[in-house]
C-alpha positions as CSV (number, residue, x, y, z in Angstrom):
1,X,-2.5,35.2,-186.0
2,X,-3.4,32.1,-183.7
3,X,-0.4,30.1,-185.6
4,X,2.0,32.8,-184.6
5,X,1.0,32.9,-180.9
6,X,1.4,29.2,-180.6
7,X,4.8,29.4,-182.0
8,X,5.7,32.2,-179.7
9,X,4.4,30.1,-176.8
10,X,6.7,27.0,-178.0
11,X,9.7,29.4,-178.4
12,X,9.3,30.9,-174.7
13,X,8.8,27.3,-173.4
14,X,12.0,26.0,-175.3
15,X,13.8,29.1,-174.0
16,X,12.7,28.4,-170.6
17,X,13.9,25.0,-170.9
18,X,17.2,26.0,-171.9
19,X,17.5,28.3,-169.2
20,X,16.4,25.8,-166.7
21,X,19.1,23.1,-167.9
22,X,21.9,25.9,-167.7
23,X,21.0,26.8,-164.3
24,X,20.9,23.2,-163.2
25,X,24.4,22.7,-164.8
26,X,25.8,25.5,-163.2
27,X,24.1,24.7,-159.8
28,X,25.7,21.2,-160.0
29,X,29.0,22.1,-161.2
30,X,30.5,22.8,-157.9
31,X,29.4,19.5,-156.5
32,X,30.9,17.6,-159.8
33,X,34.1,19.6,-159.1
34,X,33.9,18.7,-155.2
35,X,33.7,15.1,-156.2
36,X,36.6,15.0,-158.4
37,X,38.6,16.6,-155.7
38,X,41.3,14.3,-154.3
39,X,40.9,12.8,-150.8
40,X,43.7,14.2,-148.7
41,X,45.4,12.3,-146.1
42,X,47.6,14.1,-143.5
43,X,50.2,13.1,-141.2
44,X,53.6,14.2,-139.7
45,X,56.8,12.0,-140.5
46,X,60.2,11.8,-139.1
47,X,62.2,12.8,-142.2
48,X,65.2,14.5,-140.1
49,X,66.4,13.8,-136.8
50,X,67.1,10.6,-134.9
51,X,64.6,8.5,-136.6
52,X,64.8,9.9,-140.1
53,X,66.0,6.6,-141.8
54,X,62.9,4.9,-140.5
55,X,60.7,7.8,-141.3
56,X,61.9,8.1,-145.0
57,X,61.4,4.4,-145.2
58,X,57.9,4.3,-144.1
59,X,57.2,7.4,-146.5
60,X,58.4,5.3,-149.5
61,X,56.2,2.5,-148.4
62,X,53.1,4.8,-148.2
63,X,53.8,6.3,-151.5
64,X,53.7,2.8,-153.1
65,X,50.1,2.2,-151.4
66,X,49.2,5.8,-152.8
67,X,50.0,4.8,-156.4
68,X,48.8,1.3,-156.2
69,X,45.4,2.5,-154.9
70,X,45.1,5.4,-157.3
71,X,45.7,2.9,-160.1
72,X,42.7,1.0,-158.8
73,X,40.3,4.0,-158.8
74,X,41.6,5.6,-155.4
75,X,39.1,6.1,-152.5
76,X,35.4,6.4,-153.2
77,X,36.3,7.2,-156.8
78,X,38.6,10.1,-155.9
79,X,42.4,10.0,-156.2
80,X,44.4,10.2,-153.0
81,X,46.9,13.1,-152.1
82,X,49.1,13.3,-149.1
83,X,49.8,16.2,-147.1
84,X,52.6,15.8,-144.8
85,X,55.5,17.7,-142.8
86,X,58.6,16.8,-141.2
87,X,58.3,16.6,-137.4
88,X,62.3,16.1,-137.1
89,X,61.9,13.3,-134.8
90,X,60.5,16.2,-132.2
91,X,57.4,15.4,-130.0
92,X,57.2,19.2,-129.5
93,X,56.4,19.8,-133.4
94,X,53.7,17.1,-133.7
95,X,50.7,19.3,-132.2
96,X,51.2,22.2,-134.5
97,X,51.7,19.9,-137.4
98,X,48.1,18.1,-136.9
99,X,46.6,21.4,-136.0
100,X,47.7,23.1,-139.2
101,X,46.5,19.7,-141.1
102,X,43.2,19.8,-139.8
103,X,42.7,23.6,-139.6
104,X,44.2,24.8,-142.5
105,X,44.9,22.3,-144.9
106,X,41.5,20.7,-144.2
107,X,42.6,17.0,-144.6
108,X,39.9,14.2,-145.0
109,X,41.9,11.5,-143.1
110,X,44.8,11.3,-140.8
111,X,47.4,8.9,-139.9
112,X,50.2,9.0,-137.5
113,X,54.1,9.7,-137.6
114,X,56.3,6.9,-137.0
115,X,57.1,5.9,-133.2
116,X,55.6,6.2,-129.8
117,X,57.2,9.6,-128.8
118,X,55.7,11.2,-132.0
119,X,52.2,9.6,-131.9
120,X,51.3,10.6,-128.4
121,X,51.2,14.1,-128.7
122,X,49.1,14.0,-131.7
123,X,46.2,12.1,-129.9
124,X,44.6,15.2,-127.9
125,X,44.3,17.1,-131.2
126,X,42.8,14.0,-133.1
127,X,40.5,13.2,-130.3
128,X,39.1,16.7,-130.2
129,X,38.2,16.2,-133.7
130,X,36.8,12.8,-133.4
131,X,39.1,11.3,-136.2
132,X,40.0,7.6,-136.8
133,X,43.7,7.5,-136.0
134,X,45.9,4.8,-137.7
135,X,49.0,4.7,-135.5
136,X,52.5,3.5,-137.2
137,X,54.4,1.4,-134.0
138,X,53.5,3.4,-130.9
139,X,53.8,1.0,-127.9
140,X,51.0,1.3,-125.4
141,X,50.0,5.0,-126.4
142,X,46.0,4.2,-125.8
143,X,46.7,3.1,-122.4
144,X,46.6,6.6,-121.4
145,X,43.9,8.1,-123.9
146,X,41.6,5.0,-124.2
147,X,40.4,6.5,-127.6
148,X,38.0,4.2,-129.3
149,X,38.8,5.5,-132.8
150,X,42.5,4.5,-132.3
151,X,44.2,1.7,-134.3
152,X,47.9,0.4,-134.0
153,X,49.1,-1.5,-136.8
154,X,52.3,-2.8,-134.8
155,X,51.5,-6.3,-133.7
156,X,52.2,-5.9,-130.0
157,X,49.0,-7.5,-128.9
158,X,45.9,-6.6,-126.8
159,X,48.1,-5.7,-123.5
160,X,50.8,-4.2,-125.3
161,X,53.6,-3.4,-122.6
162,X,53.3,-7.2,-121.4
163,X,52.7,-8.7,-124.8
164,X,55.6,-6.9,-126.4
165,X,58.0,-9.2,-124.2
166,X,55.9,-12.1,-123.4
167,X,57.8,-14.4,-125.9
168,X,61.1,-13.5,-124.7
169,X,60.1,-14.8,-121.0
170,X,58.1,-17.7,-122.5
171,X,61.3,-18.9,-124.1
172,X,63.7,-18.4,-121.4
173,X,61.4,-20.3,-118.8
174,X,61.1,-23.3,-121.1
175,X,64.7,-24.0,-120.8
176,X,66.2,-26.4,-118.4
177,X,67.4,-25.5,-115.7
178,X,65.2,-22.4,-115.8
179,X,67.1,-19.0,-115.4
180,X,66.7,-17.3,-112.0
181,X,68.1,-13.6,-112.5
182,X,67.4,-10.7,-115.0
183,X,68.9,-7.3,-115.8
184,X,66.5,-4.9,-117.1
185,X,68.0,-1.5,-119.1
186,X,65.9,1.1,-120.6
187,X,67.1,3.9,-122.7
188,X,65.3,7.3,-121.4
189,X,62.5,7.5,-124.0
190,X,58.8,6.5,-124.0
191,X,59.1,3.6,-126.2
192,X,61.9,2.1,-124.3
193,X,60.5,2.7,-120.9
194,X,57.4,1.0,-121.9
195,X,59.1,-2.1,-123.2
196,X,61.1,-2.3,-120.1
197,X,58.0,-1.8,-117.8
198,X,56.4,-4.8,-119.4
199,X,59.3,-6.8,-119.2
200,X,59.5,-6.0,-115.4
201,X,55.9,-7.2,-115.0
202,X,56.6,-10.4,-117.0
203,X,60.0,-11.2,-114.9
204,X,58.0,-10.8,-111.7
205,X,55.3,-13.2,-112.7
206,X,57.6,-15.8,-113.5
207,X,59.6,-15.3,-110.5
208,X,63.0,-14.0,-111.6
209,X,65.1,-12.0,-109.4
210,X,65.8,-8.4,-110.9
211,X,69.5,-7.9,-110.0
212,X,70.0,-4.7,-112.2
213,X,67.0,-2.1,-113.2
214,X,68.4,1.4,-114.5
215,X,67.9,3.6,-117.3
216,X,70.5,5.5,-119.4
217,X,70.4,8.8,-121.1
218,X,68.6,8.8,-124.5
219,X,71.2,9.1,-127.4
220,X,74.2,8.1,-125.1
221,X,77.8,8.0,-126.7
222,X,79.2,5.8,-124.2
223,X,77.2,2.9,-122.9
224,X,80.2,0.8,-122.1
225,X,79.9,1.4,-118.1
226,X,76.4,0.4,-118.5
227,X,77.3,-3.1,-119.9
228,X,80.1,-3.3,-117.5
229,X,77.7,-3.0,-114.7
230,X,75.2,-5.4,-116.0
231,X,78.1,-8.0,-116.3
232,X,79.1,-7.4,-112.7
233,X,75.5,-8.1,-111.8
234,X,75.8,-11.7,-112.8
235,X,72.3,-11.3,-114.4
236,X,71.6,-14.6,-116.6
237,X,69.0,-12.8,-118.5
238,X,69.5,-9.4,-120.3
239,X,66.5,-7.6,-121.4
240,X,67.0,-3.9,-122.8
241,X,64.8,-1.5,-124.5
242,X,66.7,0.9,-126.7
243,X,67.0,2.9,-129.9
244,X,69.1,2.4,-132.9
245,X,72.3,4.4,-131.7
246,X,72.1,2.9,-128.2
247,X,71.4,-0.6,-129.4
248,X,74.4,-0.6,-131.7
249,X,76.8,1.1,-128.6
250,X,75.3,-1.8,-126.4
251,X,76.1,-4.7,-128.8
252,X,79.4,-3.5,-129.5
253,X,80.3,-3.0,-125.8
254,X,78.9,-6.6,-124.9
255,X,81.3,-7.9,-127.5
256,X,84.2,-6.0,-126.2
257,X,83.6,-6.9,-122.7
258,X,82.8,-10.5,-123.3
259,X,79.4,-10.3,-121.9
260,X,78.0,-13.7,-120.8
261,X,74.5,-14.5,-120.3
262,X,71.9,-17.1,-121.2
263,X,69.8,-14.6,-123.2
264,X,70.7,-10.8,-124.4
265,X,68.3,-8.7,-126.3
266,X,64.5,-8.2,-126.1
267,X,63.7,-4.7,-127.1
268,X,66.4,-3.3,-129.1
269,X,65.3,-1.0,-131.9
270,X,67.8,-0.9,-134.9
271,X,68.8,-4.5,-135.0
272,X,66.1,-5.0,-137.6
273,X,67.8,-2.4,-140.2
274,X,69.8,-3.6,-142.9
275,X,72.8,-1.1,-142.6
276,X,73.1,-1.7,-138.7
277,X,72.8,-5.6,-139.3
278,X,75.4,-5.2,-141.7
279,X,77.7,-3.0,-139.6
280,X,77.6,-5.2,-136.4
281,X,77.9,-8.6,-138.6
282,X,78.8,-11.5,-136.4
283,X,78.4,-9.5,-133.2
284,X,74.7,-10.2,-133.7
285,X,75.1,-14.0,-133.4
286,X,72.6,-15.6,-130.9
287,X,71.0,-12.4,-129.9
288,X,67.3,-12.7,-129.3
289,X,65.4,-9.6,-129.9
290,X,62.0,-8.6,-131.2
291,X,61.1,-8.1,-134.8
292,X,58.0,-8.2,-137.0
293,X,58.7,-9.4,-140.3
294,X,61.9,-11.5,-141.5
295,X,62.1,-13.6,-144.6
296,X,61.3,-17.0,-143.1
297,X,59.1,-19.3,-145.0
298,X,56.3,-19.3,-142.1
299,X,55.8,-15.5,-142.8
300,X,55.0,-15.5,-146.7
301,X,52.0,-13.7,-146.5
302,X,50.1,-12.7,-149.8
303,X,51.5,-9.5,-151.4
304,X,54.5,-8.8,-149.2
305,X,57.2,-10.1,-151.5
306,X,55.7,-8.0,-154.6
307,X,55.5,-5.2,-152.3
308,X,59.0,-5.5,-150.9
309,X,60.2,-5.8,-154.6
310,X,58.6,-2.3,-155.2
311,X,60.1,-0.8,-152.1
312,X,63.5,-2.0,-152.8
313,X,63.6,-0.7,-156.4
314,X,62.1,2.7,-155.0
315,X,64.7,2.9,-152.0
316,X,67.6,2.5,-154.2
317,X,70.0,5.7,-153.7
318,X,67.9,7.2,-151.1
319,X,69.8,6.4,-147.9
320,X,67.1,4.5,-146.3
321,X,67.0,0.8,-145.5
322,X,67.4,-1.0,-148.8
323,X,65.7,-4.2,-147.6
324,X,62.7,-2.8,-146.1
325,X,61.7,-5.5,-143.9
326,X,61.0,-3.9,-140.6
327,X,58.6,-0.8,-141.0
328,X,57.6,-0.7,-144.6
329,X,55.4,-3.5,-144.8
330,X,53.4,-2.0,-141.9
331,X,53.5,1.5,-143.2
332,X,51.8,0.1,-146.5
333,X,49.4,-2.1,-144.1
334,X,48.1,0.6,-141.9
335,X,47.1,2.3,-144.8
336,X,45.6,-0.8,-146.8
337,X,43.1,-1.0,-143.6
338,X,42.1,2.8,-143.7
339,X,41.7,2.7,-147.3
340,X,39.7,-0.8,-147.2
341,X,37.4,0.4,-144.5
342,X,36.7,3.8,-146.1
343,X,35.7,2.0,-149.5
344,X,33.3,-0.4,-147.7
345,X,31.7,1.9,-145.8
346,X,31.4,4.2,-149.0
347,X,31.9,7.7,-147.2
348,X,34.6,9.5,-144.8
349,X,32.1,9.2,-141.9
350,X,34.6,8.8,-139.0
351,X,32.5,6.9,-136.6
352,X,31.3,4.2,-139.2
353,X,35.0,3.8,-140.3
354,X,36.0,3.2,-136.8
355,X,33.1,0.9,-136.1
356,X,34.0,-1.1,-139.4
357,X,37.6,-1.5,-138.2
358,X,36.7,-2.8,-134.9
359,X,34.2,-5.3,-136.6
360,X,36.6,-6.7,-139.4
361,X,39.5,-8.8,-140.1
362,X,41.7,-7.2,-143.0
363,X,43.7,-9.0,-145.5
364,X,47.0,-7.2,-145.8
365,X,50.7,-7.6,-146.9
366,X,51.5,-8.6,-143.2
367,X,49.0,-11.0,-142.9
368,X,45.3,-10.8,-141.3
369,X,45.1,-8.2,-139.0
370,X,42.1,-7.8,-136.5
371,X,42.1,-5.3,-133.5
372,X,41.2,-5.5,-129.8
373,X,38.9,-3.0,-128.2
374,X,41.7,-0.6,-127.3
375,X,42.9,-0.6,-131.0
376,X,45.8,-2.8,-130.6
377,X,46.1,-6.3,-132.4
378,X,43.6,-8.9,-131.0
379,X,46.3,-11.1,-130.6
380,X,50.2,-10.6,-130.3
381,X,52.3,-11.5,-133.0
382,X,55.5,-9.6,-131.8
383,X,58.1,-11.9,-133.0
384,X,61.1,-13.1,-131.0
385,X,64.1,-13.8,-133.7
386,X,67.6,-15.1,-132.9
387,X,70.2,-14.2,-135.2
388,X,72.3,-17.0,-136.5
389,X,75.8,-17.9,-138.4
390,X,76.1,-14.3,-139.4
391,X,79.0,-13.4,-141.7
392,X,80.9,-10.1,-141.8
393,X,80.3,-7.3,-144.1
394,X,77.3,-9.0,-146.2
395,X,74.0,-7.3,-146.3
396,X,72.5,-9.5,-148.7
397,X,72.6,-12.6,-146.5
398,X,69.8,-10.7,-144.5
399,X,67.3,-10.8,-147.6
400,X,67.3,-14.6,-147.3
401,X,65.9,-17.4,-144.7
402,X,68.2,-18.8,-142.2
403,X,69.7,-15.8,-140.5
404,X,67.0,-14.4,-138.3
405,X,65.1,-17.6,-137.2
406,X,61.6,-17.0,-135.7
407,X,61.5,-18.6,-132.2
408,X,58.0,-17.2,-131.1
409,X,55.0,-17.3,-131.5
410,X,54.4,-20.7,-132.3
411,X,52.3,-20.0,-135.1
412,X,55.1,-18.8,-137.2
413,X,58.0,-20.4,-135.6
414,X,60.8,-21.5,-138.0
415,X,63.5,-23.1,-135.9
416,X,64.6,-23.8,-132.4
417,X,66.8,-21.5,-129.7
418,X,70.5,-21.7,-129.3
419,X,70.9,-21.3,-125.6
420,X,72.9,-20.1,-123.9
421,X,73.8,-16.9,-125.6
422,X,77.4,-16.9,-126.6
């Protein structure tokens, strides 16, 4: 009788242990499932509209980073998933997209679209949520918001409006005799206005006489009258802030009208894109303009050539910049920084991620990157490059050294300026 009672007690105890184990397994199952869920990174991107070519190129670079990182185990041991929507290069669409990403899609991390005009409208939504915001090529966006979790991958510098054009003026004022006058021209959009605002400050600092200072309508189809007016002003230096369509028109008009100046260029977006370079050909010769990466020997950072090889293979047939020198390395790098910070912190704690980014120098495909208090690069590396010996109808030439000479800054300089502009 006693034996039967003891066996019964053991059976009941065993059943209890099995039941407890099943309960624990079921209780832990949702946690395990959640841990296996991907980390969602949300963003808007210009996939149609005026900046679609650049936006699509940026997306290719971002997808390469995601694939590279997922192969290495992802973030926090979880795979990465992108959730993104086309903002159509329209600032008015951006707030709605980020509201949806955060409130409906429930993304874990966010990054920005491409360009100043599409970054600024996202800022109030991001700030209300207290999220880290890695930004892709916005000029002086945080001057207005002063948000301590904003970080800009574009190497403008800690005083972005002025740092952006500082190299142009340093080069000009190093010439003998020094130039005395300048014309300023901005396309009527936020980036271009910001670039020229900084140039205006720099021009006054070095004592230049501003003989022309105008804007022209965004997307203007006929810019010949503008160049004619600048030519009539007799300005020795010409600094322009413009977008791709305007930049192409201005270069063509300058050539058609035989513009004479000692330096011409500055802040013209589009002259960095391979298709535009091929289109303009020798008309680009001796223009001095900003850039961020060119295939000069002074800019061979670890990983950049391997990245560009992947990008150029992925870009074939997609009607985007086939070389990918300008934007794609930085689109890869701003995700590199975010990913490195998340893995180092070991969580998605936004405050901790922001603190780590502020305190760290990151190794990226665009070289070492560290940030100032305002989220801009701690030191400017906005290049001033000069087009040299450009041949007609030859895109491949831009994939090699010697065609875009780095004049500034000295740390990556690869040649001397041809002055004056011809």
